[in-house]
Biopython code that builds the backbone (N, CA, C, O; Angstrom):
import numpy as np
from Bio.PDB.StructureBuilder import StructureBuilder

atoms = [
    (1, "UNK", "N", (0.564, -11.915, 1.092)),
    (1, "UNK", "CA", (-0.408, -10.902, 0.740)),
    (1, "UNK", "C", (-1.765, -11.300, 1.299)),
    (1, "UNK", "O", (-2.375, -12.282, 0.874)),
    (2, "UNK", "N", (-2.207, -10.530, 2.238)),
    (2, "UNK", "CA", (-3.500, -10.837, 2.840)),
    (2, "UNK", "C", (-4.582, -9.990, 2.183)),
    (2, "UNK", "O", (-4.310, -8.945, 1.592)),
    (3, "UNK", "N", (-5.808, -10.468, 2.302)),
    (3, "UNK", "CA", (-6.927, -9.722, 1.729)),
    (3, "UNK", "C", (-7.386, -8.587, 2.633)),
    (3, "UNK", "O", (-8.127, -7.705, 2.201)),
    (4, "UNK", "N", (-6.944, -8.611, 3.888)),
    (4, "UNK", "CA", (-7.384, -7.584, 4.824)),
    (4, "UNK", "C", (-6.366, -6.443, 4.851)),
    (4, "UNK", "O", (-5.208, -6.658, 5.209)),
    (5, "UNK", "N", (-6.786, -5.237, 4.479)),
    (5, "UNK", "CA", (-5.837, -4.116, 4.484)),
    (5, "UNK", "C", (-5.468, -3.706, 5.911)),
    (5, "UNK", "O", (-6.267, -3.853, 6.836)),
    (6, "UNK", "N", (-4.268, -3.198, 6.072)),
    (6, "UNK", "CA", (-3.829, -2.729, 7.379)),
    (6, "UNK", "C", (-4.391, -1.336, 7.616)),
    (6, "UNK", "O", (-4.520, -0.539, 6.687)),
    (7, "UNK", "N", (-4.720, -1.054, 8.864)),
    (7, "UNK", "CA", (-5.203, 0.275, 9.222)),
    (7, "UNK", "C", (-4.021, 1.230, 9.289)),
    (7, "UNK", "O", (-2.872, 0.810, 9.433)),
    (8, "UNK", "N", (-4.318, 2.519, 9.181)),
    (8, "UNK", "CA", (-3.262, 3.526, 9.229)),
    (8, "UNK", "C", (-2.512, 3.454, 10.554)),
    (8, "UNK", "O", (-1.294, 3.630, 10.583)),
    (9, "UNK", "N", (-3.224, 3.197, 11.651)),
    (9, "UNK", "CA", (-2.560, 3.114, 12.954)),
    (9, "UNK", "C", (-1.588, 1.936, 12.999)),
    (9, "UNK", "O", (-0.534, 2.024, 13.629)),
    (10, "UNK", "N", (-1.937, 0.836, 12.334)),
    (10, "UNK", "CA", (-1.034, -0.322, 12.273)),
    (10, "UNK", "C", (0.178, -0.003, 11.404)),
    (10, "UNK", "O", (1.299, -0.401, 11.718)),
    (11, "UNK", "N", (-0.054, 0.711, 10.321)),
    (11, "UNK", "CA", (1.043, 1.060, 9.421)),
    (11, "UNK", "C", (2.014, 2.033, 10.084)),
    (11, "UNK", "O", (3.219, 1.955, 9.847)),
    (12, "UNK", "N", (1.510, 2.940, 10.903)),
    (12, "UNK", "CA", (2.366, 3.918, 11.572)),
    (12, "UNK", "C", (3.334, 3.262, 12.553)),
    (12, "UNK", "O", (4.376, 3.835, 12.871)),
    (13, "UNK", "N", (3.003, 2.078, 13.030)),
    (13, "UNK", "CA", (3.876, 1.362, 13.966)),
    (13, "UNK", "C", (5.086, 0.755, 13.263)),
    (13, "UNK", "O", (6.076, 0.422, 13.913)),
    (14, "UNK", "N", (5.015, 0.609, 11.944)),
    (14, "UNK", "CA", (6.108, 0.012, 11.182)),
    (14, "UNK", "C", (7.182, 1.047, 10.874)),
    (14, "UNK", "O", (6.893, 2.239, 10.765)),
    (15, "UNK", "N", (8.428, 0.583, 10.734)),
    (15, "UNK", "CA", (9.492, 1.506, 10.357)),
    (15, "UNK", "C", (9.473, 1.720, 8.837)),
    (15, "UNK", "O", (8.749, 1.043, 8.107)),
    (16, "UNK", "N", (10.276, 2.665, 8.390)),
    (16, "UNK", "CA", (10.268, 3.041, 6.967)),
    (16, "UNK", "C", (10.624, 1.874, 6.053)),
    (16, "UNK", "O", (10.037, 1.724, 4.982)),
    (17, "UNK", "N", (11.577, 1.052, 6.466)),
    (17, "UNK", "CA", (11.993, -0.074, 5.633)),
    (17, "UNK", "C", (10.840, -1.053, 5.437)),
    (17, "UNK", "O", (10.610, -1.529, 4.326)),
    (18, "UNK", "N", (10.121, -1.351, 6.503)),
    (18, "UNK", "CA", (8.984, -2.268, 6.411)),
    (18, "UNK", "C", (7.877, -1.665, 5.553)),
    (18, "UNK", "O", (7.219, -2.376, 4.793)),
    (19, "UNK", "N", (7.672, -0.360, 5.672)),
    (19, "UNK", "CA", (6.644, 0.297, 4.863)),
    (19, "UNK", "C", (7.001, 0.233, 3.381)),
    (19, "UNK", "O", (6.138, -0.022, 2.541)),
    (20, "UNK", "N", (8.261, 0.463, 3.067)),
    (20, "UNK", "CA", (8.679, 0.393, 1.662)),
    (20, "UNK", "C", (8.549, -1.026, 1.118)),
    (20, "UNK", "O", (8.172, -1.230, -0.036)),
    (21, "UNK", "N", (8.868, -2.004, 1.967)),
    (21, "UNK", "CA", (8.722, -3.404, 1.573)),
    (21, "UNK", "C", (7.249, -3.730, 1.297)),
    (21, "UNK", "O", (6.924, -4.380, 0.304)),
    (22, "UNK", "N", (6.374, -3.274, 2.181)),
    (22, "UNK", "CA", (4.932, -3.494, 2.012)),
    (22, "UNK", "C", (4.439, -2.783, 0.752)),
    (22, "UNK", "O", (3.592, -3.306, 0.027)),
    (23, "UNK", "N", (4.970, -1.597, 0.501)),
    (23, "UNK", "CA", (4.595, -0.836, -0.692)),
    (23, "UNK", "C", (4.965, -1.598, -1.966)),
    (23, "UNK", "O", (4.189, -1.623, -2.922)),
    (24, "UNK", "N", (6.136, -2.212, -1.981)),
    (24, "UNK", "CA", (6.547, -3.013, -3.131)),
    (24, "UNK", "C", (5.617, -4.204, -3.337)),
    (24, "UNK", "O", (5.211, -4.502, -4.461)),
    (25, "UNK", "N", (5.282, -4.884, -2.235)),
    (25, "UNK", "CA", (4.380, -6.041, -2.313)),
    (25, "UNK", "C", (3.024, -5.635, -2.882)),
    (25, "UNK", "O", (2.476, -6.311, -3.753)),
    (26, "UNK", "N", (2.492, -4.522, -2.379)),
    (26, "UNK", "CA", (1.178, -4.070, -2.828)),
    (26, "UNK", "C", (1.206, -3.617, -4.283)),
    (26, "UNK", "O", (0.253, -3.850, -5.027)),
    (27, "UNK", "N", (2.290, -2.973, -4.688)),
    (27, "UNK", "CA", (2.407, -2.546, -6.082)),
    (27, "UNK", "C", (2.419, -3.754, -7.015)),
    (27, "UNK", "O", (1.798, -3.737, -8.077)),
    (28, "UNK", "N", (3.130, -4.796, -6.607)),
    (28, "UNK", "CA", (3.176, -6.018, -7.416)),
    (28, "UNK", "C", (1.790, -6.671, -7.453)),
    (28, "UNK", "O", (1.349, -7.150, -8.497)),
    (29, "UNK", "N", (1.110, -6.684, -6.298)),
    (29, "UNK", "CA", (-0.232, -7.270, -6.253)),
    (29, "UNK", "C", (-1.193, -6.489, -7.139)),
    (29, "UNK", "O", (-2.018, -7.078, -7.838)),
    (30, "UNK", "N", (-1.087, -5.162, -7.110)),
    (30, "UNK", "CA", (-1.962, -4.335, -7.934)),
    (30, "UNK", "C", (-1.738, -4.612, -9.417)),
    (30, "UNK", "O", (-2.689, -4.655, -10.198)),
    (31, "UNK", "N", (-0.494, -4.796, -9.795)),
    (31, "UNK", "CA", (-0.203, -5.104, -11.193)),
    (31, "UNK", "C", (-0.841, -6.440, -11.583)),
    (31, "UNK", "O", (-1.418, -6.562, -12.664)),
    (32, "UNK", "N", (-0.738, -7.435, -10.707)),
    (32, "UNK", "CA", (-1.343, -8.745, -10.976)),
    (32, "UNK", "C", (-2.863, -8.636, -11.071)),
    (32, "UNK", "O", (-3.492, -9.261, -11.924)),
    (33, "UNK", "N", (-3.442, -7.827, -10.176)),
    (33, "UNK", "CA", (-4.894, -7.657, -10.190)),
    (33, "UNK", "C", (-5.355, -6.976, -11.481)),
    (33, "UNK", "O", (-6.380, -7.346, -12.054)),
    (34, "UNK", "N", (-4.603, -5.994, -11.926)),
    (34, "UNK", "CA", (-4.960, -5.307, -13.168)),
    (34, "UNK", "C", (-4.868, -6.255, -14.356)),
    (34, "UNK", "O", (-5.695, -6.211, -15.267)),
    (35, "UNK", "N", (-3.847, -7.116, -14.337)),
    (35, "UNK", "CA", (-3.712, -8.097, -15.412)),
    (35, "UNK", "C", (-4.881, -9.078, -15.388)),
    (35, "UNK", "O", (-5.423, -9.430, -16.436)),
    (36, "UNK", "N", (-5.272, -9.524, -14.176)),
    (36, "UNK", "CA", (-6.414, -10.430, -14.056)),
    (36, "UNK", "C", (-7.695, -9.764, -14.545)),
    (36, "UNK", "O", (-8.538, -10.406, -15.172)),
    (37, "UNK", "N", (-7.834, -8.476, -14.255)),
    (37, "UNK", "CA", (-9.016, -7.752, -14.708)),
    (37, "UNK", "C", (-9.054, -7.679, -16.231)),
    (37, "UNK", "O", (-10.107, -7.847, -16.845)),
    (38, "UNK", "N", (-7.903, -7.430, -16.824)),
    (38, "UNK", "CA", (-7.838, -7.314, -18.284)),
    (38, "UNK", "C", (-8.133, -8.643, -18.967)),
    (38, "UNK", "O", (-8.661, -8.669, -20.079)),
    (39, "UNK", "N", (-7.794, -9.739, -18.309)),
    (39, "UNK", "CA", (-8.018, -11.054, -18.909)),
    (39, "UNK", "C", (-9.318, -11.692, -18.407)),
    (39, "UNK", "O", (-9.572, -12.872, -18.649)),
    (40, "UNK", "N", (-10.126, -10.908, -17.714)),
    (40, "UNK", "CA", (-11.438, -11.350, -17.211)),
    (40, "UNK", "C", (-11.329, -12.519, -16.233)),
    (40, "UNK", "O", (-12.199, -13.390, -16.215)),
    (41, "UNK", "N", (-10.274, -12.547, -15.422)),
    (41, "UNK", "CA", (-10.083, -13.617, -14.453)),
    (41, "UNK", "C", (-10.115, -13.109, -13.019)),
    (41, "UNK", "O", (-9.786, -13.848, -12.092)),
    (42, "UNK", "N", (-10.505, -11.868, -12.834)),
    (42, "UNK", "CA", (-10.495, -11.254, -11.505)),
    (42, "UNK", "C", (-11.669, -11.750, -10.676)),
    (42, "UNK", "O", (-12.825, -11.556, -11.052)),
    (43, "UNK", "N", (-11.374, -12.390, -9.547)),
    (43, "UNK", "CA", (-12.416, -12.963, -8.695)),
    (43, "UNK", "C", (-13.048, -11.912, -7.788)),
    (43, "UNK", "O", (-14.257, -11.939, -7.554)),
    (44, "UNK", "N", (-12.234, -10.982, -7.275)),
    (44, "UNK", "CA", (-12.727, -9.996, -6.326)),
    (44, "UNK", "C", (-12.349, -8.591, -6.796)),
    (44, "UNK", "O", (-11.262, -8.111, -6.475)),
    (45, "UNK", "N", (-13.220, -7.928, -7.543)),
    (45, "UNK", "CA", (-12.898, -6.601, -8.076)),
    (45, "UNK", "C", (-12.677, -5.540, -6.994)),
    (45, "UNK", "O", (-11.966, -4.563, -7.227)),
    (46, "UNK", "N", (-13.272, -5.720, -5.829)),
    (46, "UNK", "CA", (-13.111, -4.746, -4.745)),
    (46, "UNK", "C", (-11.680, -4.737, -4.213)),
    (46, "UNK", "O", (-11.257, -3.763, -3.591)),
    (47, "UNK", "N", (-10.940, -5.804, -4.451)),
    (47, "UNK", "CA", (-9.562, -5.900, -3.943)),
    (47, "UNK", "C", (-8.675, -4.829, -4.579)),
    (47, "UNK", "O", (-7.741, -4.347, -3.938)),
    (48, "UNK", "N", (-8.950, -4.454, -5.818)),
    (48, "UNK", "CA", (-8.166, -3.404, -6.479)),
    (48, "UNK", "C", (-8.271, -2.112, -5.681)),
    (48, "UNK", "O", (-7.268, -1.443, -5.431)),
    (49, "UNK", "N", (-9.465, -1.774, -5.292)),
    (49, "UNK", "CA", (-9.695, -0.550, -4.519)),
    (49, "UNK", "C", (-8.994, -0.608, -3.163)),
    (49, "UNK", "O", (-8.398, 0.376, -2.724)),
    (50, "UNK", "N", (-9.068, -1.765, -2.501)),
    (50, "UNK", "CA", (-8.412, -1.925, -1.204)),
    (50, "UNK", "C", (-6.904, -1.736, -1.327)),
    (50, "UNK", "O", (-6.288, -1.050, -0.511)),
    (51, "UNK", "N", (-6.322, -2.338, -2.338)),
    (51, "UNK", "CA", (-4.874, -2.252, -2.528)),
    (51, "UNK", "C", (-4.463, -0.816, -2.839)),
    (51, "UNK", "O", (-3.477, -0.321, -2.292)),
    (52, "UNK", "N", (-5.208, -0.149, -3.707)),
    (52, "UNK", "CA", (-4.882, 1.233, -4.050)),
    (52, "UNK", "C", (-4.954, 2.147, -2.831)),
    (52, "UNK", "O", (-4.124, 3.040, -2.666)),
    (53, "UNK", "N", (-5.949, 1.917, -1.982)),
    (53, "UNK", "CA", (-6.083, 2.743, -0.781)),
    (53, "UNK", "C", (-4.952, 2.493, 0.211)),
    (53, "UNK", "O", (-4.455, 3.423, 0.846)),
    (54, "UNK", "N", (-4.550, 1.224, 0.340)),
    (54, "UNK", "CA", (-3.457, 0.935, 1.259)),
    (54, "UNK", "C", (-2.145, 1.520, 0.739)),
    (54, "UNK", "O", (-1.324, 2.000, 1.522)),
    (55, "UNK", "N", (-1.947, 1.482, -0.571)),
    (55, "UNK", "CA", (-0.766, 2.113, -1.163)),
    (55, "UNK", "C", (-0.770, 3.606, -0.843)),
    (55, "UNK", "O", (0.265, 4.168, -0.484)),
    (56, "UNK", "N", (-1.911, 4.240, -0.971)),
    (56, "UNK", "CA", (-2.021, 5.672, -0.676)),
    (56, "UNK", "C", (-1.733, 5.947, 0.798)),
    (56, "UNK", "O", (-1.073, 6.934, 1.124)),
    (57, "UNK", "N", (-2.219, 5.085, 1.686)),
    (57, "UNK", "CA", (-1.952, 5.256, 3.122)),
    (57, "UNK", "C", (-0.449, 5.202, 3.405)),
    (57, "UNK", "O", (0.089, 6.031, 4.139)),
    (58, "UNK", "N", (0.212, 4.216, 2.810)),
    (58, "UNK", "CA", (1.651, 4.054, 3.046)),
    (58, "UNK", "C", (2.419, 5.256, 2.504)),
    (58, "UNK", "O", (3.322, 5.768, 3.167)),
    (59, "UNK", "N", (2.068, 5.701, 1.313)),
    (59, "UNK", "CA", (2.753, 6.850, 0.725)),
    (59, "UNK", "C", (2.533, 8.104, 1.572)),
    (59, "UNK", "O", (3.445, 8.916, 1.730)),
    (60, "UNK", "N", (1.341, 8.260, 2.109)),
    (60, "UNK", "CA", (1.039, 9.406, 2.960)),
    (60, "UNK", "C", (1.891, 9.382, 4.224)),
    (60, "UNK", "O", (2.458, 10.402, 4.613)),
    (61, "UNK", "N", (1.980, 8.231, 4.857)),
    (61, "UNK", "CA", (2.767, 8.108, 6.085)),
    (61, "UNK", "C", (4.243, 8.380, 5.806)),
    (61, "UNK", "O", (4.894, 9.105, 6.558)),
    (62, "UNK", "N", (4.772, 7.802, 4.727)),
    (62, "UNK", "CA", (6.178, 8.034, 4.380)),
    (62, "UNK", "C", (6.427, 9.517, 4.091)),
    (62, "UNK", "O", (7.455, 10.066, 4.489)),
    (63, "UNK", "N", (5.491, 10.160, 3.401)),
    (63, "UNK", "CA", (5.629, 11.585, 3.086)),
    (63, "UNK", "C", (5.559, 12.435, 4.351)),
    (63, "UNK", "O", (6.315, 13.396, 4.487)),
    (64, "UNK", "N", (4.667, 12.097, 5.275)),
    (64, "UNK", "CA", (4.573, 12.827, 6.545)),
    (64, "UNK", "C", (5.888, 12.735, 7.311)),
    (64, "UNK", "O", (6.381, 13.728, 7.846)),
    (65, "UNK", "N", (6.447, 11.526, 7.357)),
    (65, "UNK", "CA", (7.713, 11.328, 8.067)),
    (65, "UNK", "C", (8.843, 12.104, 7.401)),
    (65, "UNK", "O", (9.677, 12.703, 8.079)),
    (66, "UNK", "N", (8.864, 12.091, 6.071)),
    (66, "UNK", "CA", (9.906, 12.815, 5.347)),
    (66, "UNK", "C", (9.812, 14.314, 5.617)),
    (66, "UNK", "O", (10.828, 14.979, 5.818)),
    (67, "UNK", "N", (8.598, 14.835, 5.619)),
    (67, "UNK", "CA", (8.412, 16.269, 5.871)),
    (67, "UNK", "C", (8.773, 16.639, 7.302)),
    (67, "UNK", "O", (9.378, 17.684, 7.541)),
    (68, "UNK", "N", (8.406, 15.785, 8.253)),
    (68, "UNK", "CA", (8.734, 16.048, 9.654)),
    (68, "UNK", "C", (10.260, 16.044, 9.856)),
    (68, "UNK", "O", (10.806, 16.863, 10.595)),
    (69, "UNK", "N", (10.920, 15.111, 9.187)),
    (69, "UNK", "CA", (12.382, 15.035, 9.286)),
    (69, "UNK", "C", (13.032, 16.275, 8.686)),
    (69, "UNK", "O", (13.992, 16.809, 9.240)),
    (70, "UNK", "N", (12.507, 16.727, 7.557)),
    (70, "UNK", "CA", (13.061, 17.924, 6.903)),
    (70, "UNK", "C", (12.823, 19.168, 7.753)),
    (70, "UNK", "O", (13.667, 20.063, 7.784)),
    (71, "UNK", "N", (11.686, 19.233, 8.440)),
    (71, "UNK", "CA", (11.368, 20.394, 9.267)),
    (71, "UNK", "C", (12.208, 20.432, 10.532)),
    (71, "UNK", "O", (12.529, 21.508, 11.036)),
    (72, "UNK", "N", (12.563, 19.269, 11.043)),
    (72, "UNK", "CA", (13.325, 19.201, 12.290)),
    (72, "UNK", "C", (14.832, 19.270, 12.095)),
    (72, "UNK", "O", (15.582, 19.437, 13.056)),
    (73, "UNK", "N", (15.256, 19.144, 10.889)),
    (73, "UNK", "CA", (16.695, 19.267, 10.712)),
    (73, "UNK", "C", (17.180, 18.399, 9.691)),
    (73, "UNK", "O", (18.380, 18.381, 9.415)),
]
sb = StructureBuilder()
sb.init_structure("model")
sb.init_model(0)
sb.init_chain("A")
sb.init_seg("    ")
for serial, (resi, resn, name, xyz) in enumerate(atoms, 1):
    if name == "N":
        sb.init_residue(resn, " ", resi, " ")
    sb.init_atom(name, np.array(xyz, "f"), 0.0, 1.0, " ", f" {name:<3s}", serial, name[0])
structure = sb.get_structure()
């Protein structure tokens, strides 16, 4: 888990399996960050926002691909 979020263009280069794997990693990280926030141990509060945005990017890309696949057949 790196602190630097991936850009949408970098995420688009990954296949669906890798995106889902990354999504799982980020979801787990977000849960840990929320727990750290609740226990007042969070070192970098901005990381929550970064993780949430990257999760949204991945979900958007997966949804775009799903819709394109459904439209094409």
